[in-house]
C-alpha positions as CSV (number, residue, x, y, z in Angstrom):
1,X,134.5,119.9,95.4
2,X,133.6,117.6,92.4
3,X,131.2,114.8,92.7
4,X,134.0,112.2,92.2
5,X,135.5,113.5,95.5
6,X,132.3,113.3,97.5
7,X,132.2,110.3,99.8
8,X,129.3,108.9,102.0
9,X,129.1,110.8,105.2
10,X,129.9,114.2,103.6
11,X,127.6,117.1,104.5
12,X,126.1,119.8,102.3
13,X,125.1,123.1,103.6
14,X,125.9,121.8,107.1
15,X,122.7,119.7,107.3
16,X,122.4,117.2,104.5
17,X,124.4,114.1,105.3
18,X,125.0,111.9,102.2
19,X,124.4,108.3,103.3
20,X,124.4,106.2,100.2
21,X,125.3,106.7,96.6
22,X,122.3,105.3,94.7
23,X,123.2,105.9,91.1
24,X,125.2,108.0,88.8
25,X,124.4,109.5,85.4
26,X,126.7,111.5,83.2
27,X,127.5,114.6,85.2
28,X,125.2,113.9,88.2
29,X,125.0,111.6,91.2
30,X,121.9,110.7,93.1
31,X,122.1,110.1,96.9
32,X,120.0,108.8,99.7
33,X,120.6,111.3,102.4
34,X,119.5,112.6,105.8
35,X,118.4,116.1,106.6
36,X,119.9,116.3,110.1
37,X,118.1,119.6,110.9
38,X,114.6,118.0,110.4
39,X,115.6,114.4,111.0
40,X,114.1,113.0,107.8
41,X,115.3,111.1,104.7
42,X,115.8,113.2,101.6
43,X,117.1,112.6,98.1
44,X,120.1,114.7,96.9
45,X,121.5,115.4,93.5
46,X,125.1,116.5,93.2
47,X,126.9,117.5,90.1
48,X,130.4,116.9,88.7
49,X,132.7,119.9,88.4
50,X,132.2,121.6,85.0
51,X,128.9,119.8,84.2
52,X,127.3,122.2,81.7
53,X,123.7,121.7,82.8
54,X,124.0,122.2,86.6
55,X,122.4,125.6,86.4
56,X,119.6,124.3,84.3
57,X,118.9,121.5,86.7
58,X,118.9,123.8,89.7
59,X,116.6,126.3,88.0
60,X,114.2,123.5,87.0
61,X,114.2,122.2,90.5
62,X,113.3,125.7,91.9
63,X,110.5,126.0,89.4
64,X,109.2,122.6,90.3
65,X,109.0,123.5,93.9
66,X,106.4,126.2,93.0
67,X,103.9,123.7,91.5
68,X,100.8,123.5,93.7
69,X,100.2,119.8,93.4
70,X,100.9,117.3,96.1
71,X,101.5,114.6,93.4
72,X,104.7,116.4,92.2
73,X,107.9,115.3,94.0
74,X,108.7,118.0,96.5
75,X,111.9,120.0,96.1
76,X,113.2,121.2,99.5
77,X,116.4,123.0,98.5
78,X,118.5,123.9,95.5
79,X,121.7,125.8,95.3
80,X,124.4,126.3,92.7
81,X,126.3,129.1,94.3
82,X,128.7,127.1,96.5
83,X,131.6,124.8,95.7
84,X,129.2,121.8,95.6
85,X,125.9,122.5,93.8
86,X,123.0,120.4,94.9
87,X,119.3,119.7,94.7
88,X,117.4,118.3,97.7
89,X,114.1,116.4,97.0
90,X,111.5,114.4,98.8
91,X,112.6,110.7,99.2
92,X,109.7,108.9,97.6
93,X,108.8,105.5,99.1
94,X,106.5,103.3,97.2
95,X,105.9,101.2,94.1
96,X,106.4,102.3,90.6
97,X,104.1,101.4,87.7
98,X,106.9,99.0,86.7
99,X,106.5,97.3,90.1
100,X,102.7,97.1,89.9
101,X,103.0,95.5,86.4
102,X,105.2,92.6,87.6
103,X,102.2,90.4,88.0
104,X,100.5,91.4,84.8
105,X,98.5,94.3,83.4
106,X,96.2,96.4,85.6
107,X,92.5,96.2,85.3
108,X,91.5,98.8,82.6
109,X,89.6,101.1,85.0
110,X,92.5,101.0,87.5
111,X,95.1,101.6,84.7
112,X,93.1,104.6,83.4
113,X,92.6,106.1,86.8
114,X,96.3,106.0,87.6
115,X,97.3,107.6,84.3
116,X,94.5,110.2,84.8
117,X,96.2,111.3,88.0
118,X,99.6,111.6,86.2
119,X,97.9,113.5,83.4
120,X,96.3,116.0,85.8
121,X,99.7,116.5,87.5
122,X,101.5,117.1,84.2
123,X,98.8,119.5,83.1
124,X,99.4,121.6,86.2
125,X,103.2,121.6,85.5
126,X,102.7,122.4,81.8
127,X,100.6,125.4,82.7
128,X,103.7,126.8,84.5
129,X,106.0,126.1,81.6
130,X,107.5,122.9,83.0
131,X,107.5,119.6,81.1
132,X,108.7,116.1,81.7
133,X,109.8,114.9,78.2
134,X,111.1,111.6,79.7
135,X,108.1,109.7,81.0
136,X,108.7,106.0,81.8
137,X,106.9,103.6,84.1
138,X,109.5,104.1,86.9
139,X,108.5,107.8,87.1
140,X,104.8,107.1,88.1
141,X,104.8,105.9,91.7
142,X,102.1,104.8,94.1
143,X,103.5,105.9,97.5
144,X,103.1,104.1,100.8
145,X,101.0,107.0,101.9
146,X,98.4,106.1,99.4
147,X,99.0,108.9,96.9
148,X,100.3,109.1,93.3
149,X,103.7,110.7,92.8
150,X,105.2,111.7,89.5
151,X,108.9,112.2,89.7
152,X,111.4,114.0,87.4
153,X,109.2,116.9,86.2
154,X,111.5,119.6,84.9
155,X,114.7,118.1,86.4
156,X,114.8,115.0,84.2
157,X,114.9,117.1,81.0
158,X,117.3,119.6,82.4
159,X,119.8,116.9,83.5
160,X,119.8,115.3,80.1
161,X,119.5,118.4,78.0
162,X,116.3,117.0,76.5
163,X,114.2,119.5,74.4
164,X,111.2,119.2,72.1
165,X,109.8,121.4,69.5
166,X,106.3,120.6,70.8
167,X,106.8,119.7,74.5
168,X,103.1,119.5,75.4
169,X,102.5,117.0,72.7
170,X,105.6,115.1,73.8
171,X,104.2,114.8,77.3
172,X,100.8,113.7,75.9
173,X,102.6,110.9,74.0
174,X,104.5,109.9,77.1
175,X,101.2,109.6,79.1
176,X,99.8,107.5,76.2
177,X,102.7,105.1,76.5
178,X,102.1,104.8,80.3
179,X,98.5,104.0,79.6
180,X,99.6,101.4,77.0
181,X,101.9,99.8,79.5
182,X,99.3,99.8,82.3
183,X,96.7,98.1,80.1
184,X,99.1,95.5,78.5
185,X,102.2,95.1,80.7
186,X,104.3,96.0,77.7
187,X,106.3,99.1,76.9
188,X,105.7,100.7,73.4
189,X,108.3,103.5,73.6
190,X,112.0,104.3,73.8
191,X,114.1,104.2,77.0
192,X,115.4,101.5,79.2
193,X,112.5,100.0,81.2
194,X,112.0,96.7,83.0
195,X,109.0,95.7,80.9
196,X,108.9,93.5,77.8
197,X,108.6,95.6,74.6
198,X,105.3,95.9,72.9
199,X,104.7,93.3,70.1
200,X,105.1,94.9,66.7
201,X,103.2,94.6,63.4
202,X,105.1,96.1,60.5
203,X,107.4,97.9,63.0
204,X,104.5,99.5,64.8
205,X,103.3,98.4,68.3
206,X,100.0,96.4,68.2
207,X,96.9,98.1,69.6
208,X,96.4,97.4,73.3
209,X,93.1,95.5,72.6
210,X,95.0,93.1,70.5
211,X,97.7,92.5,73.2
212,X,95.6,92.1,76.3
213,X,92.0,90.9,76.9
214,X,89.3,93.2,78.1
215,X,90.7,96.6,77.0
216,X,87.6,98.8,76.4
217,X,87.5,100.4,72.9
218,X,87.5,103.8,74.5
219,X,90.9,103.3,76.1
220,X,92.3,101.5,73.1
221,X,91.4,104.5,70.9
222,X,92.8,107.0,73.5
223,X,96.2,105.2,73.4
224,X,96.3,105.5,69.7
225,X,95.4,109.2,69.8
226,X,98.0,110.0,72.4
227,X,100.9,107.6,72.3
228,X,100.9,107.4,68.5
229,X,99.1,110.6,67.6
230,X,96.6,108.6,65.4
231,X,94.0,110.8,63.6
232,X,91.0,108.8,64.8
233,X,87.9,109.9,66.7
234,X,88.3,113.5,67.8
235,X,91.9,113.5,66.6
236,X,95.3,113.3,68.2
237,X,95.7,114.3,71.8
238,X,98.1,117.3,71.9
239,X,98.6,117.9,75.7
240,X,98.4,116.4,79.1
241,X,95.4,118.7,79.7
242,X,93.5,117.1,76.8
243,X,94.3,113.6,78.1
244,X,93.2,114.5,81.7
245,X,89.9,115.8,80.3
246,X,89.4,112.6,78.3
247,X,89.8,110.6,81.5
248,X,88.0,113.0,83.9
249,X,85.1,110.6,84.5
250,X,87.2,107.6,85.3
251,X,87.0,106.4,88.9
252,X,90.2,106.8,90.8
253,X,90.8,103.2,91.8
254,X,93.5,102.5,94.3
255,X,96.3,100.3,92.7
256,X,96.6,96.9,94.2
257,X,100.1,96.8,95.6
258,X,102.5,93.9,94.9
259,X,103.0,92.0,98.2
260,X,106.6,92.5,99.2
261,X,108.7,89.7,100.6
262,X,111.3,90.4,103.2
263,X,113.5,93.1,101.9
264,X,117.1,92.0,101.1
265,X,120.2,94.0,101.9
266,X,120.7,96.9,99.6
267,X,122.9,96.0,96.6
268,X,126.1,97.9,95.9
269,X,125.4,101.3,94.1
270,X,125.4,101.1,90.4
271,X,127.8,103.3,88.6
272,X,126.5,104.3,85.2
273,X,128.6,104.4,82.0
274,X,128.1,106.4,78.9
275,X,125.7,103.6,77.7
276,X,123.2,103.9,80.5
277,X,123.4,107.6,81.4
278,X,119.7,107.9,80.4
279,X,118.6,105.8,83.3
280,X,117.2,107.7,86.3
281,X,117.0,106.2,89.7
282,X,113.9,104.1,90.2
283,X,111.9,103.2,93.3
284,X,114.4,100.4,93.9
285,X,116.5,103.0,95.5
286,X,114.0,105.5,96.8
287,X,112.1,102.7,98.7
288,X,115.0,102.7,101.1
289,X,116.0,99.1,100.9
290,X,117.2,98.4,97.3
291,X,115.9,95.5,95.2
292,X,118.0,92.4,95.3
293,X,118.1,90.0,92.4
294,X,118.7,86.3,92.3
295,X,121.1,84.8,89.7
296,X,118.3,84.6,87.2
297,X,117.8,88.3,87.3
298,X,114.4,88.1,89.1
299,X,113.4,90.7,91.7
300,X,113.5,89.4,95.3
301,X,111.7,92.4,96.7
302,X,108.3,91.7,95.3
303,X,106.5,88.5,94.5
304,X,109.4,86.1,95.1
305,X,109.4,84.6,98.6
306,X,112.6,82.6,98.2
307,X,115.3,84.1,100.4
308,X,118.8,84.5,99.1
309,X,121.0,81.5,99.6
310,X,118.5,78.8,100.5
311,X,115.0,77.7,101.4
312,X,115.0,77.8,105.2
313,X,112.2,80.3,105.3
314,X,109.9,77.9,103.4
315,X,110.6,75.1,105.9
316,X,109.8,77.5,108.8
317,X,106.5,78.5,107.1
318,X,105.5,74.8,106.6
319,X,106.2,74.1,110.3
320,X,104.2,77.1,111.4
321,X,101.3,76.1,109.2
322,X,101.3,72.6,110.6
323,X,101.3,74.0,114.2
324,X,98.4,76.3,113.3
325,X,96.5,73.4,111.9
326,X,97.0,71.4,115.1
327,X,95.8,74.3,117.2
328,X,92.7,74.8,115.0
329,X,91.8,71.1,115.2
330,X,92.1,71.2,119.0
331,X,89.8,74.3,119.2
332,X,87.2,72.6,117.0
333,X,87.3,69.4,119.1
334,X,87.1,71.3,122.3
335,X,84.1,73.4,121.1
336,X,82.3,70.2,120.0
337,X,82.7,68.6,123.4
338,X,81.6,71.7,125.1
339,X,78.5,72.0,122.9
340,X,77.6,68.3,123.5
341,X,77.9,68.9,127.3
342,X,75.6,71.9,127.1
343,X,73.0,70.0,125.0
344,X,72.9,67.2,127.6
345,X,72.6,69.5,130.5
346,X,76.0,68.7,131.8
347,X,78.5,71.4,132.8
348,X,82.2,70.8,132.0
349,X,84.3,70.9,135.1
350,X,85.4,74.3,136.1
351,X,82.8,76.1,133.9
352,X,80.1,78.3,135.4
353,X,76.7,78.4,133.9
354,X,74.6,81.5,133.4
355,X,73.5,84.0,130.7
356,X,76.0,86.1,128.9
357,X,74.3,89.2,130.2
358,X,75.9,88.5,133.6
359,X,79.2,89.6,132.2
360,X,78.1,93.3,132.2
361,X,80.3,95.7,130.3
362,X,82.3,93.2,128.3
363,X,79.1,92.0,126.5
364,X,78.2,95.6,125.9
365,X,81.5,96.0,124.0
366,X,81.0,92.8,122.1
367,X,77.7,94.1,120.6
368,X,79.5,96.9,118.8
369,X,79.9,95.5,115.2
370,X,80.4,96.7,111.7
371,X,77.0,98.0,110.5
372,X,75.6,97.0,107.2
373,X,74.2,99.9,105.2
374,X,71.4,99.7,102.7
375,X,72.5,102.4,100.3
376,X,74.3,105.6,99.7
377,X,73.6,108.8,97.9
378,X,75.2,112.2,97.3
379,X,73.6,115.3,98.8
380,X,74.5,119.0,98.8
381,X,72.9,122.2,100.0
382,X,72.2,123.2,96.4
383,X,70.7,119.9,95.1
384,X,73.3,119.4,92.3
385,X,75.0,116.1,93.4
386,X,78.5,115.4,91.9
387,X,79.0,112.0,90.3
388,X,75.9,110.7,92.1
389,X,76.1,107.3,90.2
390,X,79.4,106.6,92.1
391,X,78.0,106.9,95.6
392,X,77.7,103.2,96.0
393,X,81.5,102.8,95.7
394,X,81.9,104.2,99.2
395,X,80.1,101.3,100.8
396,X,80.9,98.4,98.5
397,X,83.6,97.0,100.8
398,X,86.2,97.6,98.2
399,X,88.7,100.4,99.0
400,X,90.0,100.3,95.5
401,X,86.8,102.0,94.2
402,X,86.0,105.5,95.1
403,X,83.7,108.5,94.7
404,X,85.0,112.0,94.1
405,X,83.5,115.5,93.9
406,X,83.7,117.5,90.8
407,X,86.9,119.6,90.3
408,X,86.1,123.1,91.4
409,X,87.9,126.2,90.0
410,X,88.2,127.9,93.3
411,X,88.3,127.5,97.0
412,X,85.1,126.9,99.0
413,X,83.7,124.6,96.3
414,X,84.1,127.4,93.8
415,X,81.7,129.4,95.9
416,X,79.0,127.3,94.4
417,X,78.0,125.4,97.5
418,X,78.9,125.2,101.2
419,X,79.6,121.5,101.2
420,X,78.9,118.1,99.8
421,X,78.7,114.6,101.2
422,X,77.8,111.0,101.2
423,X,74.6,110.1,102.9
424,X,74.5,106.5,104.1
425,X,71.1,104.9,104.6
426,X,71.2,102.2,107.4
427,X,67.7,101.0,106.6
428,X,66.6,101.7,110.2
429,X,67.7,103.3,113.4
430,X,71.2,102.5,114.6
431,X,73.5,103.5,117.4
432,X,76.7,104.8,115.9
433,X,79.9,104.6,117.9
434,X,82.5,105.3,115.2
435,X,83.0,105.9,111.5
436,X,86.1,104.6,109.6
437,X,86.6,106.7,106.5
438,X,89.2,106.1,103.8
439,X,89.7,109.6,102.4
440,X,91.5,110.5,99.3
441,X,94.9,112.3,99.5
442,X,95.5,116.0,100.0
443,X,93.9,116.8,103.3
444,X,90.1,117.3,103.6
445,X,87.8,118.8,106.2
446,X,85.0,116.3,107.2
447,X,82.0,116.5,109.5
448,X,80.0,113.5,110.6
449,X,76.2,114.0,111.0
450,X,73.5,111.6,112.2
451,X,69.7,111.8,112.0
452,X,66.4,110.2,111.1
453,X,65.7,112.4,108.0
454,X,67.7,113.2,104.9
455,X,67.6,117.0,105.2
456,X,70.8,118.8,106.3
457,X,68.9,120.6,109.1
458,X,67.7,117.3,110.6
459,X,71.2,115.7,110.5
460,X,73.1,116.7,113.7
461,X,76.9,117.1,113.7
462,X,78.5,114.5,116.1
463,X,82.1,114.7,115.1
464,X,84.7,116.2,112.7
465,X,88.2,115.8,111.3
466,X,90.5,118.3,109.7
467,X,93.3,117.6,107.2
468,X,91.9,114.1,106.7
469,X,93.9,111.9,104.3
470,X,93.9,108.2,104.0
471,X,92.3,106.0,106.8
472,X,90.5,108.4,109.2
473,X,88.3,107.5,112.2
474,X,85.7,109.9,113.7
475,X,84.1,108.9,117.0
476,X,81.2,110.9,118.5
477,X,81.6,111.9,122.1
478,X,78.5,110.0,122.9
479,X,76.9,107.2,120.7
480,X,74.6,108.9,118.1
481,X,71.3,107.4,117.1
482,X,69.5,107.7,113.8
483,X,68.8,106.0,110.4
484,X,71.1,108.2,108.3
485,X,74.8,108.9,108.6
486,X,76.3,111.8,106.6
487,X,80.0,112.2,105.8
488,X,80.1,115.8,104.9
489,X,83.0,117.6,103.2
490,X,83.5,121.1,104.7
491,X,86.8,121.6,102.8
492,X,88.5,119.8,99.9
493,X,92.1,119.8,98.8
494,X,93.7,121.6,95.9
495,X,94.5,119.3,92.9
496,X,95.3,119.8,89.3
497,X,93.3,122.7,87.9
498,X,91.2,123.3,91.0
499,X,89.9,121.6,94.2
500,X,88.5,118.1,94.6
501,X,87.7,115.6,97.4
502,X,87.3,111.9,97.3
503,X,86.3,108.9,99.5
504,X,87.3,105.3,98.9
505,X,85.3,103.6,101.6
506,X,83.1,104.2,104.6
507,X,82.7,101.7,107.4
508,X,80.4,102.4,110.3
509,X,80.5,100.6,113.7
510,X,77.8,100.5,116.4
511,X,74.7,98.7,117.4
512,X,71.7,98.0,115.1
């Protein structure tokens, strides 16, 4: 059965129901589908009859499935032995680098941290013999689960028959272009992307520092060495591994997502022609809703609150705002009258006098608040603290900053230590009721300890979490008392080239 004969509703392998044709390239179609066996959304590639690169795409997909990095798009199934060859992938939901740049360039540290994740991912893939060779901003995605995803590794090149004499260098150049785009909001390379082209001087893209304000010289030079293979500094960057090492010390700052308006109905599927066969499906389709566009070509999914066909939503918001203002004024006036009555010794009708302590348990709950720490430091059982200067990022109130361990070359912290953690100093004794910890992706083992001294022996375990990723709450069985609170890694996830854990933010709740 050829792709042209496949209709929505068709099933592959008796389990993958094709729900919506998202896009077509020359020889292949990309579908939003449902795995009816596991009841989950998946992405499916099907191929036209006689497409010469079907076998290459299926083999590349199978090889990609063996990459041990959660940032690589998962491949669930691939088969070219039946009448309808197919590849089944993870349905990635999130915002691409293109989406993140719709409101302008990223902050330099944020841009570098995001590209560093992509570089580490590609370095892992390159080590297995797989390359991307077609990097564009749509391929780098910040998922709704709070993790970086790099789509198209191996499969993109196979579908298009792309080859390179020096594939490692080609991927390094692609990463450099992504860094240029993240720093400036412009695209310096080939390919169809939804970003303005980089401004040129004598036919060559201008340096990032001359396009956007505040680009550090270090990143400006790194773009030149990678994207344009400039022989400056230590020389051209020849691989994703070299770029990852150059950015190894950059904090992994969480991208600030573009606030979405209400998602419009999905547009009709685009059917590619021979002129646009190089365009892969973007997060417009993988996000599950499609990105509508107004008649001026602007995206209605992100950053544009005007609904299609009129401004009724704006009127509703104005009325809601006015109602909220009236309620607010009423509360303020009522509070003022109540305060005046209390000051004159009068009691408003229907109000009982008495101390708040008479309320019993409800006041006890009201006393549990977010505790304010005085400082944070990194401790281990061996004394060699990883990235100790970044400890303060875990209590700065900004989840876009983070601290991470070193990257270890084996499990169990490379057998160099039994654990590592962030020790939060509360400045004095507190009663801890819960800890909200924003943990980096991948799945970590955590232990919560409390005590009055900094030594590991004096800090008593009061709670734990396994497989922690993203927002994680640990609550002691009974309130724990002490000056110091330790968030201790007992296990860290595998990442590019080894194992590494990270924490974006720690917020403690209790009584001071």
